[in-house]
C-alpha positions as CSV (number, residue, x, y, z in Angstrom):
1,X,-63.1,-172.7,83.5
2,X,-63.7,-172.3,81.1
3,X,-58.0,-179.7,81.2
4,X,-50.9,-183.0,81.6
5,X,-49.6,-186.0,81.7
6,X,-47.5,-188.0,79.2
7,X,-50.3,-190.0,78.3
8,X,-51.8,-187.1,76.9
9,X,-48.9,-186.8,74.3
10,X,-49.9,-190.0,72.8
11,X,-53.9,-188.8,72.7
12,X,-52.9,-186.2,70.4
13,X,-51.5,-188.6,67.9
14,X,-53.9,-191.3,68.6
15,X,-57.5,-191.2,69.2
16,X,-58.5,-188.8,71.9
17,X,-62.3,-189.1,71.6
18,X,-61.7,-193.1,72.2
19,X,-59.4,-192.8,75.2
20,X,-62.0,-190.2,76.6
21,X,-64.9,-191.9,75.9
22,X,-63.7,-194.7,78.2
23,X,-62.4,-192.5,80.7
24,X,-66.2,-191.0,80.7
25,X,-67.7,-194.2,81.0
26,X,-65.8,-195.3,83.9
27,X,-66.2,-191.8,85.6
28,X,-70.0,-192.7,85.4
29,X,-70.1,-196.1,86.9
30,X,-67.7,-194.6,89.7
31,X,-70.2,-191.5,90.7
32,X,-73.5,-193.3,90.4
33,X,-74.2,-194.1,94.2
34,X,-76.4,-196.5,95.7
35,X,-79.1,-196.7,93.2
36,X,-78.7,-199.2,90.2
37,X,-75.8,-197.9,87.9
38,X,-77.0,-196.3,84.5
39,X,-74.2,-196.0,82.3
40,X,-73.7,-192.8,80.2
41,X,-75.1,-193.0,76.7
42,X,-73.6,-192.1,73.4
43,X,-75.2,-189.0,73.0
44,X,-74.5,-187.7,76.6
45,X,-70.7,-188.8,76.1
46,X,-71.0,-187.0,72.7
47,X,-72.1,-183.9,74.8
48,X,-69.8,-183.9,77.4
49,X,-66.7,-183.8,75.2
50,X,-67.3,-180.8,73.6
51,X,-66.6,-179.3,76.7
52,X,-63.6,-181.0,76.5
53,X,-62.6,-179.3,73.2
54,X,-63.2,-176.0,73.7
55,X,-62.1,-175.8,77.3
56,X,-58.6,-176.4,75.7
57,X,-59.0,-172.3,74.2
58,X,-60.6,-171.5,77.2
59,X,-57.4,-172.3,79.2
60,X,-55.1,-170.7,76.8
61,X,-57.1,-167.7,76.5
62,X,-56.9,-167.2,80.5
63,X,-53.3,-168.0,80.8
64,X,-50.8,-168.0,77.7
65,X,-52.7,-165.2,75.5
66,X,-53.1,-162.6,77.8
67,X,-49.1,-163.3,78.6
68,X,-48.5,-163.2,75.0
69,X,-50.1,-159.7,74.4
70,X,-48.8,-158.0,77.4
71,X,-45.2,-158.6,75.3
72,X,-46.9,-157.3,72.2
73,X,-48.4,-154.4,74.1
74,X,-45.1,-153.6,76.0
75,X,-45.3,-151.1,78.8
76,X,-47.2,-148.4,76.8
77,X,-50.5,-149.8,78.5
78,X,-52.1,-152.0,81.7
79,X,-53.0,-155.5,80.6
80,X,-56.1,-155.2,82.7
81,X,-57.3,-151.8,80.9
82,X,-56.8,-153.7,77.6
83,X,-57.5,-157.0,78.2
84,X,-60.7,-155.8,80.1
85,X,-62.0,-153.8,77.3
86,X,-61.7,-156.2,74.8
87,X,-63.4,-158.7,76.6
88,X,-66.0,-156.1,77.5
89,X,-66.5,-155.7,73.7
90,X,-67.0,-159.4,73.2
91,X,-69.4,-159.6,75.7
92,X,-71.8,-157.0,74.7
93,X,-71.7,-158.6,70.9
94,X,-72.6,-161.9,72.2
95,X,-75.5,-160.3,75.0
96,X,-76.9,-158.3,71.8
97,X,-77.0,-161.4,69.5
98,X,-77.6,-164.0,71.4
99,X,-81.6,-163.7,72.3
100,X,-82.1,-163.4,68.3
101,X,-80.0,-166.5,67.2
102,X,-81.2,-168.5,69.9
103,X,-84.8,-168.2,69.0
104,X,-83.9,-168.8,65.5
105,X,-82.1,-172.0,66.3
106,X,-84.9,-173.2,68.1
107,X,-86.8,-174.1,64.8
108,X,-86.3,-177.3,63.8
109,X,-83.0,-178.4,62.0
110,X,-81.4,-175.0,63.0
111,X,-79.5,-175.7,66.1
112,X,-76.6,-178.1,64.9
113,X,-76.1,-175.5,61.9
114,X,-75.7,-172.7,64.2
115,X,-73.3,-174.7,66.7
116,X,-71.5,-176.0,63.8
117,X,-70.9,-172.6,62.4
118,X,-70.1,-170.8,65.3
119,X,-67.7,-173.3,66.7
120,X,-66.3,-173.9,63.1
121,X,-65.4,-170.2,62.7
122,X,-64.1,-170.3,66.1
123,X,-61.6,-172.7,65.5
124,X,-60.7,-171.0,62.5
125,X,-60.1,-167.8,64.6
126,X,-58.1,-169.5,66.9
127,X,-55.2,-170.3,64.4
128,X,-55.6,-166.6,63.1
129,X,-54.3,-165.5,66.5
130,X,-51.3,-166.4,65.5
131,X,-50.9,-163.9,62.3
132,X,-50.8,-160.4,64.4
133,X,-47.7,-158.7,65.5
134,X,-49.3,-155.6,66.9
135,X,-51.2,-155.5,69.8
136,X,-54.2,-154.2,69.0
137,X,-54.6,-156.3,65.5
138,X,-54.2,-159.2,68.2
139,X,-57.2,-158.2,70.4
140,X,-59.3,-157.8,67.4
141,X,-58.9,-161.1,66.5
142,X,-59.5,-162.1,69.8
143,X,-62.4,-160.8,70.2
144,X,-64.1,-162.8,66.9
145,X,-62.7,-166.2,68.5
146,X,-64.0,-165.0,71.9
147,X,-67.6,-164.3,70.5
148,X,-67.4,-167.4,68.5
149,X,-66.4,-169.9,71.2
150,X,-69.1,-168.1,73.2
151,X,-71.5,-168.3,71.3
152,X,-71.2,-172.1,70.3
153,X,-71.1,-172.7,73.9
154,X,-74.8,-171.2,74.0
155,X,-76.4,-173.6,71.5
156,X,-74.1,-176.6,73.2
157,X,-75.5,-175.9,76.6
158,X,-79.2,-176.3,75.1
159,X,-78.3,-179.3,73.4
160,X,-78.4,-180.7,77.2
161,X,-82.1,-180.9,77.0
162,X,-81.5,-183.2,73.9
163,X,-78.7,-185.7,75.1
164,X,-80.0,-186.8,78.5
165,X,-83.4,-186.5,80.5
166,X,-84.4,-183.8,83.1
167,X,-83.1,-186.2,86.2
168,X,-79.8,-186.5,85.1
169,X,-79.3,-182.9,83.8
170,X,-77.1,-182.1,87.1
171,X,-75.1,-184.7,86.5
172,X,-74.1,-184.4,83.3
173,X,-73.4,-181.0,83.2
174,X,-70.9,-181.1,86.1
175,X,-69.2,-184.1,84.3
176,X,-68.7,-181.7,81.0
177,X,-67.4,-179.3,83.1
178,X,-65.3,-182.0,85.1
179,X,-63.9,-183.2,81.9
180,X,-63.8,-180.0,80.1
181,X,-61.1,-179.2,83.1
182,X,-59.1,-182.1,83.0
183,X,-59.4,-182.9,79.4
184,X,-58.0,-179.3,78.5
185,X,-54.9,-179.7,80.4
186,X,-53.7,-182.2,77.6
187,X,-53.0,-179.8,74.9
188,X,-52.3,-177.0,77.0
189,X,-49.3,-179.0,78.9
190,X,-47.6,-179.7,75.2
191,X,-48.6,-175.9,74.6
192,X,-46.8,-174.9,77.3
193,X,-43.6,-176.8,77.0
194,X,-43.4,-175.7,73.2
195,X,-43.5,-172.2,74.5
196,X,-42.1,-172.3,77.5
197,X,-38.9,-174.3,76.5
198,X,-39.0,-174.6,72.4
199,X,-36.3,-172.4,72.5
200,X,-33.9,-175.4,73.1
201,X,-34.9,-176.8,70.0
202,X,-34.9,-173.6,67.5
203,X,-38.4,-172.8,68.1
204,X,-38.8,-169.0,68.9
205,X,-41.2,-167.3,71.1
206,X,-43.4,-166.5,67.9
207,X,-43.3,-170.3,66.3
208,X,-44.0,-171.4,69.7
209,X,-47.1,-169.4,70.0
210,X,-48.1,-169.9,66.4
211,X,-47.9,-173.8,66.8
212,X,-49.5,-173.7,70.3
213,X,-52.7,-172.3,68.8
214,X,-52.4,-174.9,66.1
215,X,-52.8,-177.8,68.8
216,X,-55.1,-176.0,70.3
217,X,-57.5,-175.5,67.4
218,X,-56.8,-179.1,66.1
219,X,-57.8,-180.3,69.8
220,X,-61.2,-178.0,69.7
221,X,-62.4,-179.3,66.3
222,X,-61.8,-183.2,67.0
223,X,-63.7,-182.8,70.1
224,X,-66.7,-180.8,68.5
225,X,-67.3,-183.6,65.8
226,X,-69.1,-186.2,68.3
227,X,-71.6,-183.7,69.0
228,X,-72.5,-183.4,65.4
229,X,-72.4,-187.0,64.6
230,X,-74.8,-188.5,67.5
231,X,-76.6,-185.9,69.3
232,X,-80.0,-184.6,67.6
233,X,-82.0,-181.8,68.0
234,X,-85.4,-183.7,69.4
235,X,-87.1,-180.3,71.1
236,X,-88.0,-177.7,68.9
237,X,-90.4,-175.0,67.5
238,X,-92.0,-175.5,64.0
239,X,-91.2,-173.1,61.2
240,X,-93.8,-170.4,60.2
241,X,-94.4,-168.4,57.4
242,X,-93.2,-165.0,59.1
243,X,-89.7,-166.3,60.0
244,X,-88.7,-163.1,61.6
245,X,-92.2,-161.5,62.8
246,X,-93.0,-164.6,64.8
247,X,-89.1,-164.6,66.2
248,X,-89.7,-161.3,67.6
249,X,-93.2,-162.2,69.0
250,X,-91.8,-165.1,70.7
251,X,-88.6,-163.2,72.2
252,X,-91.7,-160.9,74.0
253,X,-93.4,-163.7,74.9
254,X,-90.1,-165.4,76.5
255,X,-89.4,-162.0,78.5
256,X,-93.0,-162.1,79.5
257,X,-92.6,-166.2,80.7
258,X,-89.5,-164.8,82.8
259,X,-91.1,-162.0,84.6
260,X,-94.0,-164.1,85.5
261,X,-92.1,-167.2,86.5
262,X,-90.8,-165.9,90.4
263,X,-88.7,-168.8,90.1
264,X,-86.7,-168.1,86.8
265,X,-86.8,-164.5,87.6
266,X,-85.2,-164.6,90.9
267,X,-82.7,-167.4,89.8
268,X,-82.0,-165.6,86.6
269,X,-81.2,-162.0,88.3
270,X,-78.9,-163.9,90.9
271,X,-77.4,-165.3,88.0
272,X,-76.7,-162.2,86.7
273,X,-75.0,-161.1,89.6
274,X,-72.9,-163.9,90.7
275,X,-71.7,-165.8,87.6
276,X,-69.8,-161.7,86.7
277,X,-67.6,-162.3,89.2
278,X,-67.3,-166.2,88.2
279,X,-66.3,-164.8,84.8
280,X,-64.4,-161.7,85.6
281,X,-61.9,-163.8,87.6
282,X,-61.7,-166.4,84.7
283,X,-60.9,-163.6,82.0
284,X,-58.7,-161.2,84.1
285,X,-56.6,-163.5,86.8
286,X,-53.3,-163.3,84.8
287,X,-53.8,-159.8,83.3
288,X,-54.5,-158.9,87.3
289,X,-51.4,-160.6,88.7
290,X,-49.2,-158.9,86.1
291,X,-50.3,-155.5,86.6
292,X,-49.3,-156.6,90.4
293,X,-45.8,-157.9,88.9
294,X,-46.4,-161.5,89.9
295,X,-44.2,-163.9,88.2
296,X,-45.8,-164.6,85.1
297,X,-45.1,-168.4,84.9
298,X,-45.8,-169.0,88.1
299,X,-49.3,-167.9,87.8
300,X,-49.7,-170.2,85.0
301,X,-48.8,-173.0,86.6
302,X,-50.8,-172.1,89.4
303,X,-53.9,-172.0,86.8
304,X,-53.3,-175.2,85.4
305,X,-53.7,-176.8,89.0
306,X,-57.0,-175.3,89.3
307,X,-57.9,-177.4,86.4
308,X,-57.3,-180.4,88.0
309,X,-59.0,-179.3,91.5
310,X,-61.8,-178.4,89.8
311,X,-62.3,-181.9,88.4
312,X,-63.1,-184.1,91.0
313,X,-64.7,-180.8,92.8
314,X,-66.9,-180.5,89.9
315,X,-68.3,-184.0,89.6
316,X,-68.3,-184.1,93.4
317,X,-71.0,-181.4,93.3
318,X,-73.3,-183.1,90.7
319,X,-73.7,-185.7,93.3
320,X,-74.1,-183.7,96.2
321,X,-76.9,-181.3,94.3
322,X,-78.7,-184.5,94.1
323,X,-78.6,-185.1,98.1
324,X,-79.1,-181.4,99.4
325,X,-80.5,-179.6,96.6
326,X,-79.0,-177.9,94.0
327,X,-79.8,-174.2,95.2
328,X,-78.4,-175.0,98.6
329,X,-74.8,-176.0,96.4
330,X,-75.2,-173.0,94.8
331,X,-75.4,-171.0,97.8
332,X,-72.3,-172.2,99.2
333,X,-70.3,-171.6,96.0
334,X,-71.2,-168.0,95.7
335,X,-70.4,-167.2,99.5
336,X,-67.1,-168.9,98.9
337,X,-66.4,-167.0,96.0
338,X,-67.1,-163.6,98.2
339,X,-64.6,-164.6,100.5
340,X,-62.0,-165.5,97.7
341,X,-62.4,-161.8,96.0
342,X,-62.1,-160.4,99.6
343,X,-59.2,-162.2,99.9
344,X,-57.3,-161.1,97.0
345,X,-58.3,-157.7,97.2
346,X,-56.7,-157.4,100.8
347,X,-53.7,-160.1,101.1
348,X,-52.7,-160.9,97.4
349,X,-49.4,-159.7,97.1
350,X,-46.8,-162.6,96.1
351,X,-47.3,-165.8,93.9
352,X,-47.8,-168.0,96.7
353,X,-51.1,-166.2,97.8
354,X,-51.7,-166.5,93.7
355,X,-51.4,-170.3,94.0
356,X,-53.5,-170.5,97.5
357,X,-56.6,-168.7,95.8
358,X,-56.2,-171.1,92.6
359,X,-56.7,-174.1,94.3
360,X,-60.0,-172.0,96.0
361,X,-61.5,-171.3,93.1
362,X,-60.7,-174.7,91.5
363,X,-63.2,-176.1,94.4
364,X,-65.5,-173.9,93.6
365,X,-65.4,-173.0,89.7
366,X,-67.3,-175.7,88.2
367,X,-69.7,-176.7,90.5
368,X,-71.2,-173.1,90.1
369,X,-70.8,-173.3,86.3
370,X,-72.0,-176.5,86.1
371,X,-75.0,-176.3,88.5
372,X,-76.3,-173.0,87.1
373,X,-76.6,-174.6,83.5
374,X,-78.6,-177.6,84.7
375,X,-80.9,-175.6,87.0
376,X,-81.5,-173.4,84.2
377,X,-82.6,-176.2,82.0
378,X,-85.0,-177.6,84.9
379,X,-87.0,-174.1,84.8
380,X,-87.5,-173.7,81.5
381,X,-89.7,-174.7,78.5
382,X,-87.7,-178.0,76.5
383,X,-88.9,-176.5,72.7
384,X,-87.6,-173.1,73.4
385,X,-84.6,-174.4,74.8
386,X,-82.0,-172.1,72.5
387,X,-84.2,-168.9,72.9
388,X,-84.2,-169.4,77.2
389,X,-80.3,-170.2,77.1
390,X,-79.7,-167.2,74.9
391,X,-81.3,-164.9,77.5
392,X,-79.2,-167.1,79.8
393,X,-76.0,-166.3,78.2
394,X,-77.3,-162.5,77.8
395,X,-77.4,-162.4,81.7
396,X,-74.0,-164.3,81.9
397,X,-72.5,-162.1,79.1
398,X,-73.7,-158.6,80.4
399,X,-72.7,-159.8,83.6
400,X,-69.0,-160.0,82.0
401,X,-69.3,-156.8,80.7
402,X,-70.0,-155.1,84.1
403,X,-67.2,-157.1,86.1
404,X,-64.7,-156.7,83.2
405,X,-65.7,-153.2,82.5
406,X,-65.6,-152.5,86.7
407,X,-61.9,-153.7,86.9
408,X,-60.5,-152.1,84.1
409,X,-62.1,-148.6,84.5
410,X,-61.4,-148.8,88.6
411,X,-57.7,-149.7,87.9
412,X,-57.5,-147.3,85.2
413,X,-59.0,-144.2,87.8
414,X,-57.6,-145.6,90.8
415,X,-54.1,-146.8,89.7
416,X,-54.8,-149.9,92.2
417,X,-55.9,-153.1,90.5
418,X,-56.8,-154.5,94.3
419,X,-59.4,-152.1,94.7
420,X,-61.2,-153.3,91.3
421,X,-61.6,-157.1,92.3
422,X,-62.9,-155.8,95.6
423,X,-66.2,-154.9,93.9
424,X,-66.9,-158.4,92.6
425,X,-67.4,-159.1,96.3
426,X,-70.5,-156.8,96.6
427,X,-71.7,-158.5,93.0
428,X,-71.8,-161.8,94.8
429,X,-73.0,-160.8,98.1
430,X,-76.5,-159.3,95.7
431,X,-76.5,-162.8,94.0
432,X,-76.5,-165.0,97.4
433,X,-79.7,-162.8,98.5
434,X,-81.3,-162.9,95.2
435,X,-80.6,-166.8,95.0
436,X,-82.1,-167.0,98.4
437,X,-84.9,-165.4,98.2
438,X,-85.7,-167.5,95.0
439,X,-88.9,-169.5,96.1
440,X,-88.5,-173.2,96.2
441,X,-91.2,-175.3,93.9
442,X,-93.4,-176.3,97.0
443,X,-93.6,-172.6,98.0
444,X,-94.6,-171.7,94.2
445,X,-97.2,-174.5,94.1
């Protein structure tokens, strides 16, 4: 996850992009190892900043928004069931759209247009979430915002191959997630203070939620701009006379390429399984805890701590991947997640255990997401980056469909959310085995 200090409030009023850029530059120097230090380029820092921007909404959506939704829904329905089905619908739409849109975005000049369109619409939808006062209408607007957020991430991920060089994929991708985690906490803490303590200043819960959504949207927008200005599409396909026909022909060729390339096939199948659990935990943690009767404020604060733990962990993962290998670090993360979900199923009964799990998740969340993104970038042809990242997102989002649907349906049938979360452990186990079986580059040659 998909981030508060007093200085953060100054950042909102001043120039957050400049301050963030200076911090990124310092982090690059501090984590560069024994080799001659290479400072981050303007393109790399601009690319990283979108993680800082969109992560503010990701954090809000995984903490405060489910709590606010539960207040709208009342006791009529399980929060896990309704929120889980909403996430499932969002994931299905994204999974169906992304391969086609990704292929179109690979054409010269298209990638940035799609990025701007989805990120801009997402910002508007974020503000619009403050309008509904009825639970189902609120869910409908949330689905639109979620689709736009995750769609913009496909094009953002694909810009990695334009923003930096292949040997720096692991490092830059890890810094993206790391600064996304810690950077998003700045607006989040301001939003949390308004929602929790706004009543002391005459701000009721409804107005507080609207202000929180506006602050988040402005932060998201501000950190979307540097990529638009400084990162340009270097890898692309040429336009043809038969655009849509050639798009579907190209998709067919991509599927054949994935099936033929054993390393890519095993990786994407493994990713399909293990990222399911990662995304489901991010999206369903608060609603899961709510159904167990845990204190909502304690859960939100625990997930805030996750962001701070994830910041150094994600950067460390980028460094360790260069030393011991990306695949090995991913296997460690998958095994850790399997242990976390097993613990949650059998032992999560109080807010204290939720805090323990939040810290444990923070240790591995950024690493597994960042290294998955960078490893995939190494396996694909760069001029087809959007098309392949579209498939990458399909596997990720269909996995999210499976995970959220499993939790919603099993919880609905059994009335026991602990049984539902145990199913994620088996998905992590399957992902571990598939990634273990993925051939190394030397074996394939």
